[in-house]
N, CA, C and O atoms as CSV, one atom per row, in Angstrom:
chain,resi,resn,atom,element,x,y,z
A,1,UNK,N,N,88.998,54.034,95.402
A,1,UNK,CA,C,89.218,54.978,94.122
A,1,UNK,C,C,90.807,54.406,94.004
A,1,UNK,O,O,91.655,54.985,94.683
A,2,UNK,N,N,91.153,53.438,93.272
A,2,UNK,CA,C,92.353,53.862,92.614
A,2,UNK,C,C,93.312,55.211,91.946
A,2,UNK,O,O,92.777,55.550,90.890
A,3,UNK,N,N,93.669,55.458,92.032
A,3,UNK,CA,C,94.657,56.817,91.029
A,3,UNK,C,C,95.986,56.148,91.012
A,3,UNK,O,O,96.544,55.383,91.798
A,4,UNK,N,N,96.314,56.667,89.886
A,4,UNK,CA,C,97.344,56.578,89.498
A,4,UNK,C,C,97.834,57.645,88.355
A,4,UNK,O,O,96.978,58.320,87.783
A,5,UNK,N,N,99.469,57.816,87.971
A,5,UNK,CA,C,99.806,58.812,87.667
A,5,UNK,C,C,100.228,58.177,86.144
A,5,UNK,O,O,100.772,57.086,85.977
A,6,UNK,N,N,99.758,59.339,84.853
A,6,UNK,CA,C,100.618,58.513,83.970
A,6,UNK,C,C,101.009,60.330,82.954
A,6,UNK,O,O,100.436,61.416,83.045
A,7,UNK,N,N,102.142,59.905,82.129
A,7,UNK,CA,C,102.322,60.922,81.276
A,7,UNK,C,C,101.814,61.054,79.719
A,7,UNK,O,O,101.063,60.260,79.152
A,8,UNK,N,N,102.288,62.014,79.266
A,8,UNK,CA,C,101.172,61.856,77.939
A,8,UNK,C,C,101.799,60.732,77.072
A,8,UNK,O,O,103.001,60.470,77.031
A,9,UNK,N,N,100.845,60.130,76.411
A,9,UNK,CA,C,100.865,59.096,75.952
A,9,UNK,C,C,101.278,57.808,76.773
A,9,UNK,O,O,102.237,57.185,76.319
A,10,UNK,N,N,100.827,57.447,77.636
A,10,UNK,CA,C,100.612,56.529,78.685
A,10,UNK,C,C,99.634,56.393,78.758
A,10,UNK,O,O,98.917,57.384,78.624
A,11,UNK,N,N,98.934,54.874,79.056
A,11,UNK,CA,C,97.755,54.605,79.144
A,11,UNK,C,C,97.473,53.358,80.502
A,11,UNK,O,O,98.291,53.043,81.367
A,12,UNK,N,N,96.072,52.828,80.326
A,12,UNK,CA,C,95.758,52.181,81.703
A,12,UNK,C,C,94.846,51.256,81.262
A,12,UNK,O,O,93.941,51.878,80.706
A,13,UNK,N,N,94.650,50.129,81.238
A,13,UNK,CA,C,93.706,48.759,81.038
A,13,UNK,C,C,93.125,48.607,81.650
A,13,UNK,O,O,93.653,48.200,82.685
A,14,UNK,N,N,91.385,48.754,81.717
A,14,UNK,CA,C,90.467,48.654,82.536
A,14,UNK,C,C,89.817,47.387,81.920
A,14,UNK,O,O,89.329,47.528,80.799
A,15,UNK,N,N,89.747,46.168,82.507
A,15,UNK,CA,C,89.939,44.553,81.790
A,15,UNK,C,C,90.391,44.805,80.884
A,15,UNK,O,O,91.017,45.846,80.686
A,16,UNK,N,N,90.089,43.419,79.625
A,16,UNK,CA,C,90.869,42.988,78.449
A,16,UNK,C,C,90.923,44.194,77.133
A,16,UNK,O,O,91.769,44.278,76.243
A,17,UNK,N,N,89.650,45.105,77.384
A,17,UNK,CA,C,89.387,45.267,76.374
A,17,UNK,C,C,88.858,47.160,76.492
A,17,UNK,O,O,88.012,47.603,75.715
A,18,UNK,N,N,89.484,47.991,77.501
A,18,UNK,CA,C,89.220,49.027,77.511
A,18,UNK,C,C,90.557,50.209,78.028
A,18,UNK,O,O,91.116,50.308,79.120
A,19,UNK,N,N,90.771,51.057,76.645
A,19,UNK,CA,C,92.181,51.246,76.983
A,19,UNK,C,C,91.823,52.951,77.391
A,19,UNK,O,O,91.139,53.573,76.577
A,20,UNK,N,N,92.259,53.604,78.546
A,20,UNK,CA,C,92.185,55.032,78.387
A,20,UNK,C,C,93.681,55.344,78.290
A,20,UNK,O,O,94.515,54.659,78.883
A,21,UNK,N,N,94.046,56.550,77.417
A,21,UNK,CA,C,95.480,56.490,77.098
A,21,UNK,C,C,95.444,58.692,77.810
A,21,UNK,O,O,94.419,59.369,77.728
A,22,UNK,N,N,96.414,59.085,78.228
A,22,UNK,CA,C,96.562,60.566,78.133
A,22,UNK,C,C,97.043,60.723,76.504
A,22,UNK,O,O,97.950,60.212,75.847
A,23,UNK,N,N,95.955,61.700,76.198
A,23,UNK,CA,C,96.679,62.136,74.731
A,23,UNK,C,C,97.489,63.007,74.553
A,23,UNK,O,O,98.427,63.042,73.757
A,24,UNK,N,N,96.900,64.282,75.836
A,24,UNK,CA,C,97.590,66.095,75.905
A,24,UNK,C,C,97.655,66.264,77.051
A,24,UNK,O,O,96.694,65.838,77.691
A,25,UNK,N,N,98.701,66.894,77.771
A,25,UNK,CA,C,98.196,67.496,78.475
A,25,UNK,C,C,98.592,68.913,78.613
A,25,UNK,O,O,99.818,69.017,78.580
A,26,UNK,N,N,98.025,69.954,78.747
A,26,UNK,CA,C,97.990,71.509,78.572
A,26,UNK,C,C,97.672,72.426,79.757
A,26,UNK,O,O,96.498,72.794,79.727
A,27,UNK,N,N,98.191,72.779,80.520
A,27,UNK,CA,C,98.383,73.417,81.594
A,27,UNK,C,C,97.705,72.339,82.823
A,27,UNK,O,O,98.211,71.245,83.074
A,28,UNK,N,N,96.450,72.892,83.532
A,28,UNK,CA,C,95.504,72.552,83.825
A,28,UNK,C,C,94.177,71.206,83.646
A,28,UNK,O,O,93.300,70.667,84.321
A,29,UNK,N,N,94.906,71.149,81.936
A,29,UNK,CA,C,93.674,70.140,81.551
A,29,UNK,C,C,94.244,69.256,81.032
A,29,UNK,O,O,95.453,69.220,80.805
A,30,UNK,N,N,93.207,68.188,80.705
A,30,UNK,CA,C,93.918,66.504,80.242
A,30,UNK,C,C,93.265,65.867,79.385
A,30,UNK,O,O,92.301,65.227,79.806
A,31,UNK,N,N,93.597,65.831,77.795
A,31,UNK,CA,C,93.238,65.303,76.858
A,31,UNK,C,C,93.059,63.661,77.207
A,31,UNK,O,O,94.120,63.057,77.358
A,32,UNK,N,N,91.899,62.940,77.338
A,32,UNK,CA,C,92.595,61.505,77.574
A,32,UNK,C,C,91.496,61.270,76.447
A,32,UNK,O,O,90.513,61.850,75.987
A,33,UNK,N,N,92.299,59.957,76.239
A,33,UNK,CA,C,91.343,59.194,74.710
A,33,UNK,C,C,90.879,57.957,75.148
A,33,UNK,O,O,91.750,57.560,75.922
A,34,UNK,N,N,90.004,57.137,75.085
A,34,UNK,CA,C,89.402,55.940,75.309
A,34,UNK,C,C,89.006,55.220,73.931
A,34,UNK,O,O,88.491,55.561,72.866
A,35,UNK,N,N,89.523,54.024,74.516
A,35,UNK,CA,C,89.364,52.782,73.328
A,35,UNK,C,C,88.434,52.050,74.159
A,35,UNK,O,O,88.596,51.971,75.377
A,36,UNK,N,N,87.420,51.484,73.522
A,36,UNK,CA,C,86.295,50.473,74.117
A,36,UNK,C,C,85.438,50.024,73.170
A,36,UNK,O,O,85.273,50.750,72.190
A,37,UNK,N,N,84.704,48.733,73.248
A,37,UNK,CA,C,84.019,47.783,72.777
A,37,UNK,C,C,82.830,48.797,72.202
A,37,UNK,O,O,82.577,49.818,72.841
A,38,UNK,N,N,82.223,48.536,71.169
A,38,UNK,CA,C,80.873,49.328,71.002
A,38,UNK,C,C,79.882,49.547,71.638
A,38,UNK,O,O,79.088,50.484,71.719
A,39,UNK,N,N,80.060,48.026,72.356
A,39,UNK,CA,C,78.992,48.045,73.300
A,39,UNK,C,C,78.774,48.497,74.671
A,39,UNK,O,O,77.845,48.276,75.447
A,40,UNK,N,N,79.827,49.169,74.787
A,40,UNK,CA,C,80.511,50.091,75.796
A,40,UNK,C,C,80.124,51.774,75.576
A,40,UNK,O,O,80.813,52.503,74.861
A,41,UNK,N,N,78.721,52.318,76.431
A,41,UNK,CA,C,78.705,53.587,76.450
A,41,UNK,C,C,79.656,54.664,77.093
A,41,UNK,O,O,79.663,54.754,78.321
A,42,UNK,N,N,80.381,55.407,76.410
A,42,UNK,CA,C,81.126,56.060,77.479
A,42,UNK,C,C,80.593,57.533,77.116
A,42,UNK,O,O,79.960,57.687,76.072
A,43,UNK,N,N,80.864,58.695,78.036
A,43,UNK,CA,C,79.942,60.050,78.102
A,43,UNK,C,C,80.496,60.244,79.586
A,43,UNK,O,O,80.537,59.509,80.572
A,44,UNK,N,N,81.058,62.040,79.219
A,44,UNK,CA,C,81.640,62.622,80.628
A,44,UNK,C,C,80.679,62.487,82.058
A,44,UNK,O,O,79.531,62.840,81.788
A,45,UNK,N,N,80.736,62.327,82.620
A,45,UNK,CA,C,80.350,62.094,83.987
A,45,UNK,C,C,78.807,63.427,83.716
A,45,UNK,O,O,77.680,62.950,83.587
A,46,UNK,N,N,78.934,64.468,83.685
A,46,UNK,CA,C,78.110,65.487,83.552
A,46,UNK,C,C,76.807,65.332,82.639
A,46,UNK,O,O,75.687,65.770,82.904
A,47,UNK,N,N,77.196,64.616,81.509
A,47,UNK,CA,C,76.401,64.385,80.363
A,47,UNK,C,C,75.106,63.129,81.054
A,47,UNK,O,O,73.894,63.116,81.265
A,48,UNK,N,N,76.597,61.945,81.245
A,48,UNK,CA,C,75.767,60.751,81.952
A,48,UNK,C,C,74.270,60.954,83.184
A,48,UNK,O,O,73.196,60.370,83.325
A,49,UNK,N,N,74.971,62.113,83.880
A,49,UNK,CA,C,74.093,62.536,85.049
A,49,UNK,C,C,72.705,63.473,84.541
A,49,UNK,O,O,71.591,63.578,85.055
A,50,UNK,N,N,73.265,64.059,83.373
A,50,UNK,CA,C,71.883,64.518,82.740
A,50,UNK,C,C,71.281,63.438,82.016
A,50,UNK,O,O,70.255,63.997,81.629
A,51,UNK,N,N,71.233,62.434,81.634
A,51,UNK,CA,C,70.739,61.425,80.939
A,51,UNK,C,C,70.142,60.581,81.781
A,51,UNK,O,O,69.150,59.951,81.414
A,52,UNK,N,N,70.733,60.432,83.202
A,52,UNK,CA,C,70.024,59.952,83.956
A,52,UNK,C,C,68.725,60.137,84.612
A,52,UNK,O,O,67.749,59.480,84.974
A,53,UNK,N,N,69.349,61.821,84.588
A,53,UNK,CA,C,67.788,62.780,85.164
A,53,UNK,C,C,66.671,62.828,84.125
A,53,UNK,O,O,65.452,62.695,84.226
A,54,UNK,N,N,67.319,63.013,83.304
A,54,UNK,CA,C,66.121,62.816,82.221
A,54,UNK,C,C,64.806,61.687,81.849
A,54,UNK,O,O,63.694,61.759,81.326
A,55,UNK,N,N,65.668,60.639,82.457
A,55,UNK,CA,C,65.287,59.311,82.300
A,55,UNK,C,C,64.651,59.263,83.262
A,55,UNK,O,O,63.531,58.841,82.975
A,56,UNK,N,N,64.828,59.626,85.037
A,56,UNK,CA,C,64.153,59.375,85.964
A,56,UNK,C,C,62.698,59.990,85.726
A,56,UNK,O,O,61.628,59.390,85.823
A,57,UNK,N,N,62.987,61.793,85.274
A,57,UNK,CA,C,61.781,61.759,85.454
A,57,UNK,C,C,60.861,61.870,84.230
A,57,UNK,O,O,59.950,62.694,84.141
A,58,UNK,N,N,61.199,60.923,83.253
A,58,UNK,CA,C,60.309,60.507,82.340
A,58,UNK,C,C,59.811,59.543,82.705
A,58,UNK,O,O,59.058,58.894,81.978
A,59,UNK,N,N,60.171,59.127,84.198
A,59,UNK,CA,C,58.892,57.512,84.415
A,59,UNK,C,C,57.824,58.727,85.553
A,59,UNK,O,O,58.092,59.763,86.162
A,60,UNK,N,N,56.578,57.891,85.380
A,60,UNK,CA,C,55.882,58.468,86.767
A,60,UNK,C,C,56.193,58.417,87.985
A,60,UNK,O,O,56.769,57.350,88.197
A,61,UNK,N,N,56.123,58.898,88.693
A,61,UNK,CA,C,56.358,58.984,89.942
A,61,UNK,C,C,55.543,58.098,91.033
A,61,UNK,O,O,55.749,58.280,92.233
A,62,UNK,N,N,54.361,56.874,90.448
A,62,UNK,CA,C,53.964,55.963,91.014
A,62,UNK,C,C,54.272,54.891,90.816
A,62,UNK,O,O,53.668,53.906,91.239
A,63,UNK,N,N,55.423,54.882,90.033
A,63,UNK,CA,C,56.003,53.589,89.550
A,63,UNK,C,C,56.585,53.266,90.245
A,63,UNK,O,O,57.409,54.103,90.613
A,64,UNK,N,N,56.647,51.736,91.031
A,64,UNK,CA,C,57.821,51.611,92.060
A,64,UNK,C,C,58.777,51.214,91.359
A,64,UNK,O,O,58.795,50.735,90.225
A,65,UNK,N,N,59.803,51.493,92.287
A,65,UNK,CA,C,61.372,51.665,92.386
A,65,UNK,C,C,61.589,50.349,91.592
A,65,UNK,O,O,62.341,50.320,90.618
A,66,UNK,N,N,61.043,49.475,91.948
A,66,UNK,CA,C,61.665,47.896,91.439
A,66,UNK,C,C,61.138,47.172,90.334
A,66,UNK,O,O,61.364,46.029,89.938
A,67,UNK,N,N,60.350,48.121,89.896
A,67,UNK,CA,C,59.824,48.317,88.579
A,67,UNK,C,C,60.756,48.339,87.727
A,67,UNK,O,O,61.141,47.382,87.054
A,68,UNK,N,N,61.385,50.022,87.709
A,68,UNK,CA,C,62.861,50.009,87.077
A,68,UNK,C,C,63.912,50.165,87.221
A,68,UNK,O,O,64.781,50.835,86.664
A,69,UNK,N,N,63.827,49.032,88.609
A,69,UNK,CA,C,65.795,48.379,88.459
A,69,UNK,C,C,65.427,47.363,87.136
A,69,UNK,O,O,65.900,47.424,86.001
A,70,UNK,N,N,64.196,46.196,87.799
A,70,UNK,CA,C,64.049,45.069,86.962
A,70,UNK,C,C,63.977,45.319,85.082
A,70,UNK,O,O,64.448,44.511,84.282
A,71,UNK,N,N,63.335,46.510,84.735
A,71,UNK,CA,C,63.470,47.478,83.289
A,71,UNK,C,C,64.990,47.571,83.013
A,71,UNK,O,O,65.266,47.199,81.872
A,72,UNK,N,N,66.146,48.004,83.824
A,72,UNK,CA,C,67.043,48.480,83.624
A,72,UNK,C,C,67.628,47.116,83.395
A,72,UNK,O,O,67.931,46.748,82.260
A,73,UNK,N,N,67.803,46.302,84.541
A,73,UNK,CA,C,68.088,44.835,83.943
A,73,UNK,C,C,67.953,44.310,82.884
A,73,UNK,O,O,68.865,43.816,82.220
A,74,UNK,N,N,66.677,44.356,82.565
A,74,UNK,CA,C,66.266,43.629,81.043
A,74,UNK,C,C,67.188,43.921,80.318
A,74,UNK,O,O,67.886,43.092,79.733
A,75,UNK,N,N,67.369,45.594,80.231
A,75,UNK,CA,C,67.689,45.971,79.231
A,75,UNK,C,C,68.943,45.925,78.935
A,75,UNK,O,O,69.369,45.919,77.780
A,76,UNK,N,N,69.808,45.880,80.211
A,76,UNK,CA,C,71.583,45.611,79.711
A,76,UNK,C,C,71.254,43.876,79.245
A,76,UNK,O,O,71.610,43.410,78.163
A,77,UNK,N,N,70.774,43.370,79.936
A,77,UNK,CA,C,71.314,41.558,79.656
A,77,UNK,C,C,70.209,41.466,77.527
A,77,UNK,O,O,70.367,40.445,76.858
A,78,UNK,N,N,69.565,42.303,77.129
A,78,UNK,CA,C,69.256,42.654,75.895
A,78,UNK,C,C,69.459,43.545,74.895
A,78,UNK,O,O,68.719,43.811,73.948
A,79,UNK,N,N,70.496,43.975,75.173
A,79,UNK,CA,C,71.276,44.842,73.857
A,79,UNK,C,C,71.727,44.521,72.865
A,79,UNK,O,O,72.221,45.360,72.112
């Protein structure tokens, strides 16, 4: 894990087109602004985990894991 220090209104770049900026620091809370292309999905981690769990529950238990992975890769390529 890369750990960086940033002050308010400073940012970091992820690749050429994703910018994460420290918008505000209040007490123990930090507000981040994220600029990314529309094809990049951005969620808070707890929301991402909830979506992932809902999707896994929607798949029948007898479905082979390889089929799920293949389907996920297909949709990533054909967005």
